[in-house]
N, C-alpha and C positions, 0 to 999 in steps of 0.2 A: 504493499498498499505505500502511497505518496506521502513526502511530508504535509502536504495539503490537507490530507484525511486526519494527521495528529493535530495540526492548527484548530480543523474545523471541529475537533470534538473538547480541544482544550477551552475553544470559544464556547461551545454549548455548555460545558461543565460548568462555565461561569456564568452562563446566562440563566441555567434552568435550575430549579430546584433539583436534588437527586432522586430518582426514582419516580419521576414524572412522568405517567404512563402514556400521555400524549408525544412526547417527546421521544422516549424510548419506541415507540411503535412507528414514529415518521422515520427515525432512524433507521429503523430494519426495513421499512418500505423505500426511501428515497435515498439512504445513503449519508453518512455525516457531511460530505463535501456539499450534495445539493441541496440539503435543509438549510445550512449555514449560509449558503448563496442568496437562497429565497428571501431568508430574513433579512439580509444586508439589501436586498433588492426590495424590500418595503413589501414582499408578500406575505400572506399573514394564515397559512395552513393551521387549522385547527385552533384558531385566536390566539397562538403562542405568540405572535410578534407583538401582539396588543400588551399582553401582560410582560413580554421581556424588553420593551422602549426603551427604559431608562438604562439598563444594564447594557443594552447592545450599542447604543451611542458610544460608551466608554470603551467597548470591546477592543483589546489587542491581545490575541493569543501567542504571539512571538515573543512580546514583552513578557509575557505572562508566564512561558516555557521558559525563557532565560532566567527570570526571577526565581521559579521554582528551583532550578538546579543550582543557582548560589546558596540556596536553602539546605540543600542535599534531597531534594525531590526528584523523583522521576515519576512521569505520567505514563501508563501504561496502558496500551489500546488492544484491542481484538486481534490487530494483525501481528503484535510482537509474539516472540516465542515465550515470552513470560506470561501472558495473560493466562488464568486460569480458568480453563475452559468449563469446569462445572458450573461457572454462573450464566452458562447460557442455558442453562435448563430454567431459568427465570421465564423465557420466554413462554413455557408452558404453565406457568405457576398462578396466572390471573393476577389480580388487583386485591388489596388488602389495605385500608385506609388511604384509597386515591393513591396508593403507591404500587409499582410494579415495574416489569421488565430487567432485562439486563442494564449493568452499569454502562454509560457511554465510554469512561474511562476510571482508570484508577490511580489516585496520588497516592505514591509511597515512599516512605523514608525507611532507609535500613536495609542491610544486606541480605536478609532472605527474599528468596524469589516467591513470587506467587503461585507459579507452575509446579511448586513443591509442596502446596498444601491441601490436593486432592484426597490424601488420608488425614485430614485435621480433624480435629473434636473439637467443637464448641463448647464452651460451659459456661452457662450464665444463669442468674439469678437475681435474688432480692439486692437491693442498695442498702436497707436496713438488716444485714444478715446477723444472724444470732453466732454465737461462737461454735455451736454445734456445725452448722450450715458453712462456717468458714473453714470448719478443719475438714470436712469433709470433701470440700471443692479442691481444697489445696491439696490432698492425699490424691484424688481422683487425676488431678492434672500430673502432680509429679510421677503417677504409675504410667499414664499415657505418655507423656512426655518422653519418659526414660526407655519406652519400649518403639518410641521413633514416630507417635503421633503429637504433629505440633498442635499446641492449643491454641485456641482461637477465643478471643473474648473483646467485651466493650470497653476495658481499662475504668469502669464506675467504681463507687465504692461499694463495699458488701463483696457478695460471691465472684465478680469479675476480678477485683483486685486479689483475692485469695487463689483464683486459678493460675493468674500470671505468675504470682509469687511461686506458687506451687512447681509450677515449671522452670523457674528462676532458679530455683532450690536445687536442681537436679542439675544446671549448668545447660538447659535446654534451651531453645528459642522459643519464643513467643509471638504471638500476632494480635495485637490491638487495632479493632476497627472502629474510628471514631466518626461522630456526628458533627463534627468542625473541621477544618482544616486540617492536613496531616501536620502541617507544621506549628499547631497551636498546641496547647494541653487542655484537656479537662476532662476530669476537674483540674483546677490547680493544685491542689494540694499532691496531686499523683505526679507532679514535676519531675522527681526523681526516678521513679518507676518508668514513665512513659519515655525518658532519655534514655534508660536502660534498656528498655524494648528497642527504640530506635537504633541503638549500638549495636545490640544482637539479635535482633528478631526483625520486625517490620511494623510500623504504623501506617495503617492503610486509611484511606477516606475517599469517597465519591465525591465529596464537597471539594471546591478548588481552595487553593492556599489562603490562609485568612479568613476563610468562613466562618461565622459564630456558631455555637451547637442551637439549633431549634427544634420544638417539640417535631414538626413534620421530618426535620432530618434523623431523627432518632429512630423514627417510625422505619427513613429508608434504609439505615443502617443494618437494622434488624434483620432486614432481609436477606443485606448483604453477608453478614456471618453465618446464616442460616447456609447461604448458597454456597459458600467457600468450605464449610464442612461437611465430611463426611456424614457427622453424627451430631445431633446437639444434646447436651445434658443439661436439665433444669435443677438447680440446687435451690430449693427455698423460693417460693414466688408465691406472692399474696393474689388475692381472687383477681385484682385489676394488677396487672404487672407487665413491664415491658417483656421480661423473659418470656410470658407465655406468647406474646405477638412474636417472637423470635420462633418458638415451639411451632404455633401454626403455620409460618411461613416453611419451617422444616418439614412438616407433615405435607405442606402441597407441593414440596419438591420431592415426596417420596423419599425422604431422608430418614435415618434412625432416629427416633426420638426417646429419650429417657429421662425418666423422673427418680430423684432420690426422695424418699418418703421421709418424714419427720415426725413429730411429736403431735397427735391427732388434736391436742388444745392449743397449737401454734398457729397463729395467724399467718406468718411467714411462710407455710407450708401448703395453706389450703388451695391456692392455684396449684400447685403439683399435685394434690392428693385429687384435685377434680380431674385433671389430665390422667392420673391412673385409674380412677372410678369410670371414666368415659371408654377407657382403652386408648387412649390416644398417645399414651408413653407405655415403656415397658421399664419397671422397676429395676434399679440398679443400685446395689449396696455395697459394692468394692470393687477397686481398681481392677481386678481380675475379670468381675462380669462386664466391666467397661470394655476391656480389650475384646472379649468374647463376641460382644455386640458389634463391635464397630471394625473388627478385624476380619480379614477372609474367611469364609467357611471352611471351618475345621482347625482355624488358627487359634491360639490363645486360651483353648477350652477351660473352663471355669471349673473346678471339682465340686462335685455338690456338697453341702455342709452335711457333716457328721457328728454327733455327738462321739463321746470318748468309749471306744471298747472295753467291755468288762468283761472278768473271767466266764461270768455265766453265759455271755454271747454267744460264747463256742459250743454251749452243752447241747445235746440233743433234748427232744422235749420231755423225752422218758427221764434224764439224767436231772433236768430241772424239777420235775416233778417228784424224784426221791430228795434233792437238795431241799425243797420248801419243807419236806418232812422232818427233817432234821432240828432237832433242837437246839437254841442259841447258846444255853449257858448250861445246861445240865447235860450229861449224857444217856443215851436212850440205845437198848437192845435192837438188833436187826428185826426181829418180832415188831418190836413198837414202831420203828421207823416205816415197815411194810404196811402195818396196820393204817397209821397217817396217811402214807402214800397211796392206800388202796391199789397195792402192787404185790404180786406175789414173792415171798420171801426169796426164792433162789434169784430171780431178777434183781431183787433190792441189794440183795450181797453182791452181786456182781457190779451193779452202779455204784455202790458205797466203795469198793475196791477202785473203782475209776477215779471217783471222786478224789480218794485219798492220795492216790498218786498225783492228782493235779492240783493238791494243794487246798482244796476245799473244804474238806473235812477233816477231824483229827481222833482219835480212837484212843480211848484210856479205859483203866479198869470199868469207870462206870457206863461206857458204852460210847455211841457217837454224837458227836455235836459238831455245830461249824467251827470252821477255821476262821481266823481273822480276813483271811484273802477272801471270803465268801460276801462279806460285808459290803464290797465295792464294786 
């Protein structure tokens, strides 16, 4: 593709709000160059020019790209080898809150290439996270990152922050998708975290450099998080939550949607529990379960949880029946044990001999009684 296409996309990135479905549809139909030319020539497809007139007057995409490069940003477009092909699935995902379609281009700061994120995992959740939620998110992120699944989140307070820090803790790169320009820091309190992500991972935004975060940009950002990742994990989300919006996009994209259950009394987990109750998400309770669900078929299989194995578990039902008939503290003869067990004396004597060898019963002058091992 020509440099003109890159310039046109950079201009459209500045002119329109991220995820404007009118714009994404027209770019798919006409191409970025043609659409930009029409706008410059004061033609008004779908009423877009009327909405963008003020921004169009000051548009200078060549200067925009030069300034971005000086800030350490690159503008990745669909014709670039680095373009994450999976975001193309947004073409078929419809609209949600008047947002939709694949991005026109992506502004990126950091060494991680976007085409390496096809196997990534998004971990999102409540800003007002509990200590439980933050701990679980960090542990899930660390396990995923250590296994080679890049962690994608939104750099917000709470679960997002915990997810990024979980990846950083195991010296793995992580990716922050922002609702503001990739050259900005939001929230401001995460300056150090976002700077670290930019140095070791990637800070990504659909919004042009310098753009401030707005509600509509957060909604557009959520669809991008879901589209970049192979699966999305929701760790704590209230009944109304941006994380649920991300999960909704992931479902529309036929991605894996996972939910971490919390205490049934926790308001921060109401949204997650609703997803689970509706069958819209699969329960995940450990990093190994996460790997099994987002990994390739047959890889990272999680062990079924099992309780401890006790000596009694290895016995046949007849041996357990005899063992249950042996008294705890005082000895009893073979006949007495046989009567209590409801079995023949010969069979009971054979069973007691086996149980003696297994260390489950002892025999003394008073008869048979349970050994200490039988109490475990």
